[in-house]
N, C-alpha and C positions, 0 to 999 in steps of 0.2 A: 589458665583457668582449670579448675578441677572438672574432670569429665565424669558424668554420672550415667550409668546404663541401667535400663529397666527392661526386664524380660517380658515378652508377651504372655499374658495369662490365658490358659486354655480352659474351656469349659469341660473338655473331655475327661479330666480327672474327677469331675463331679457328676458325671452322667449316671443316670439311674442304674442301680444294681439289677433291677428287674429286666430280664432279657428283652421282653416285648417293648420296653420303653427306651432301651438304648438306641435302637434304630430310629425311633421317632425324634429323639432330641439331639443326636450326634451331629446333625447338620449345622448346628449353631457353633460348633467348635472350629471355626475357621474365620479368617478376616472377611469383611464385607466386600463383595465384588462390586465395583463402581462402574463397570462397563469396560469392554475390551480387555486390556491388560492392566487396568487400574484396580488397586485395592485400597481399602480404608481401614485404619485403626484409630483408636481414641487414646489420648494422653491427658491425664490429670496431673497438674503440678501445683504444689503448695510451697510457700516460703517457710522460713524457720518458725514463724508465728502461727503457721497452719492456715494462712489465708491463700486462696487461689491466685495463681500467677495469671495475669490477664494481658500481659504485653509481650508475650514470646514472639520472636521473629524467626522466619524460615531459616536464616543463616545460623541460628543457634541450635538447630536440630539435625540429627542424622538418623536414618532408618536402615536397618539391615534385615534381610530375609534369608534365613538359612546361612548366615555368615556373609552374604553378599550385600554390599551397600547399594541401596536403590535411590533413584532420583525422586525427590519430593516434588510433586506437581502442585499441591495446594496445602496450605495450613490455615484452617478456619477455626475461629473462636466460636463455640456454640453455647447457647444459653437456653437449653431445652427445659420445659416444665416437667414436673413429676405429677402423675395421676395415680391416685390411691383408691383401692377398693377394699372396704372393710366388711367382712361377713361374720355374723355372730350366731351361735347356737342358742335358740330359744325353746328347744324341745323339752319334754318332760324330765329328762335326765339332768337338765341344767336349771330347772325352775328355782331350786334353792340357792343358786349362784347369782340370781338376777340382780340383787342389791349390789353385790361386789362388782358385777359386770358393769352396771350403770356408773358406779363411782370410777371404775377404771376407764370407761369410755370418755367421761368428762375430762379426766386428766390427759387422756390420749389426744383429744381434739385441742385442748389448751396448749399442748406441747408441740403441735405441728407447726411448721413454718407458715407464715401468712401466704396466701395465694395458692397453696397446694390444692388442686381439685380433688375432692374426696366424695365418695358415696358410701352409704350405709345400708346393708341388707341383713335380713334374718334368714335362717336356713330351714325352719320348720313351719308348716308341713311341706313347704317347697320354698325355693329362694324367692323372697319378696322384698320390694323396695321399702325402706323406711325414709331415706333421704336420697334423692337422685343427685347426680354429680353437681357439686357446688364448690365455689371458692370461699363461700361465707361460712366460717367455722361456727358462728352462732347458730345458724340453721341446723347444723349437725348436733350441737349441744341441745337445741330445742327438740330434736327428734328422739333423743334418748328415752324420754318417758313413753314413747310410742312402742317401744320394744316390750311385747307382752308374751307371757308363756303360752305355749301351744301344746296340745296333747299329741300331735302328730310326730312321727319320728323325723329328726332332722336329716337333711340331705346334704351332707358334707361334700361328697364327690360331685353331685349335680351342681351345687353352688359354685364350686371351682371350675367346672366345665363351662358353665354359662359365663362366668367372669372371663375365662380365657377366650371365649367366642367374641365377647364385646371388645376385648382388647385387640383381637385379630382384625375386627372390622374398622378399627380406628387407625387410619393411615397417616395421622399427623405425627410429627417429630415429638419425642418425649420419652420419658422413662416410667415404666409401670411398676407399681408395687401392689401386691395383694396380701392382706392380713386376714387370717381366718381363725376365729376362736371356736373350737369344737370340743367334743367330749368323746370318750371311748365307749359310749353306750351304743345301743342299737342304731344302725344306719339304714336310712330309708331309700337310698339311691338305687335306681335300676339301670345300671350301666354295664356295657360289655367291654372286653379288653380293648377293642379298637377306639372306644370313646376315651379311655384313659390315655392311649397312645396319642390321639389327636390333641388332647388337652396339653400333654407334655410338650408336643411339638410347638403348639401355639405359644406357650409360655417361653420356650427357649428362643424362638425366632423373633420375639418381640421384646427381648431384653428385659424380661419381667423377673422381679425378685419376689419370692413367696416366703412369708413368715407364718408359722403355725403355732398357736397356743392350744395345747390339748389338755383338757381337764380330766384327770383320772377319777372314776367314780368309786373305786375300791370295792370291797366286799367279795364274796365267793361267787364267781360267775363262770359259766362255760363259754366256749368259743362262740356259741350261738347268741350269747347275750353281751359279747364284747365287740367293740369296733375295730377288729383286727385290720380290716381293709383301709379305713381312713387313717389309722395310725401308720401302717406300712407306707401307703402312698404319700402321706404327709411328710414322713421322714425322708423318703427318697426324693421328693420334689424340692424340699428345702435344700438338700445337698446339691441337687442339680443347679438350682438357681442362685446358690450362695446365700440363701436366707437362713433364718433362725428357727429352730424347732425347740419349743419349751413344753415339757411335760410337767404339769403341776398336780399336786395331790389335794390342795385346799383352795377353794374358790376365793378366799380372802386375798390370795396372792394376785388376783386380777387387778385389784385396786392400785397396786404399785407396779406390776409388771407391764401393763399396757402403757402408762406414761413413759416408762423406761424404753419400751420399744419405739414409741414416738420420737424420743430423743435420738435413738440410733438412726431412725429414718431421716430425721432432720440433718444429721451429720452426713449421711449418704447423699441427701439432696444438695447440700453445699458442695460436695465434691463432684457430683454428676452434672449439675447444671452449669458449671463453669469449667469447661475443659476444651481440648482441641481435637478436631477431626483432621487426621493426616491422610491425604491421598497420595499414593506413590505409584510409580511405574514398576510393575512386577516383572516386566519382561527384559529390562535392560539393566545390567550391572554398571555402576559408576566406576568401580575399580577394575583393573584388568584381571582376567583369569579368575573371576569370582562367580562363575555360573552356579546355578542351583545344584546341589548334590544329587547324584543319580538315585532314583527310587523314591524321591519325595514328591508327592503329587497333591496331597491334601494337608490341611492344617499345618502350614509352614511355621517354623520357629521364628518369631519376629522380635527384634529388640530396637530400642530407641535410645539415643544418647543426646545429652544437651551440654553445651559449654557454659550454661548459666550456673553460677555458683550459689550455694545456700538454698537449694531446692530439693524436694523429694517428690517422687512421682509414681503413678500407676499407669501401666499400659495395658489396654484391654482390646478385645476384638469388637465389642458391641457398646462400650461406654458404660456398662453397668458396674457400679461400685457398691455392693451391698453394705 
């Protein structure tokens, strides 16, 4: 049989460029410690038609850590749900975009896979619930007309911070996605650097993918009237989490972009929800003289190989496949 090898993907290459946030998020760039000398990684396999492989056997898989073959202790098929939070800017800068936003949201909810728990919030004058978490997508569609323009400045960063807090409090198994539609106008959040650090850490350790749609308002403006903070943080956090950052100049694009984003999320859901959690012994090499190279202590290089033919795969530390 043809042997296929997949290299472990590291989050470290996507960690924030902002120095203060590197330390906050870098802890996610290593395999999950399952207790003692056990470590866990996640493997997603699909066949030639793109459908998840659901009948993989332990004897069809081998794992190496820093070149040393390790004993596989458990191979578990997981079917974890996706939980999605959608945040939208309803501040004065986005009032003219409301019609296109509502059309885009309808297409977004219609394109989501059935059963994905989703919540809808606005960000002005502070983060506010429109629809609390629900698997009923019709409730979400019915909530769209409740999005009303507000004269208060939107709180892009505070909305993300609160979403990260809620995710961190939820200890159930699952994959989290946050989508925020913002604008590069005035930002009303009152946060300090450590708040942003904490938010980045929470997103990283909970395998959260962040997608940002940023509407550019155009015109001649100074730094005091442009949303430099939310733009910079949005770009860096999407890079860290493997998400998508879309800067758009015309609000009419929302009507097509949001459904496209939902289709991307649906594909991610298909891959994430049906994969394997591999628990292996990190202390004992199966093959002789294959001890871990000296000087390697954190974020080992991990690879997996399968003897199953006709498949392709992705190996990750946390199971997140944006």
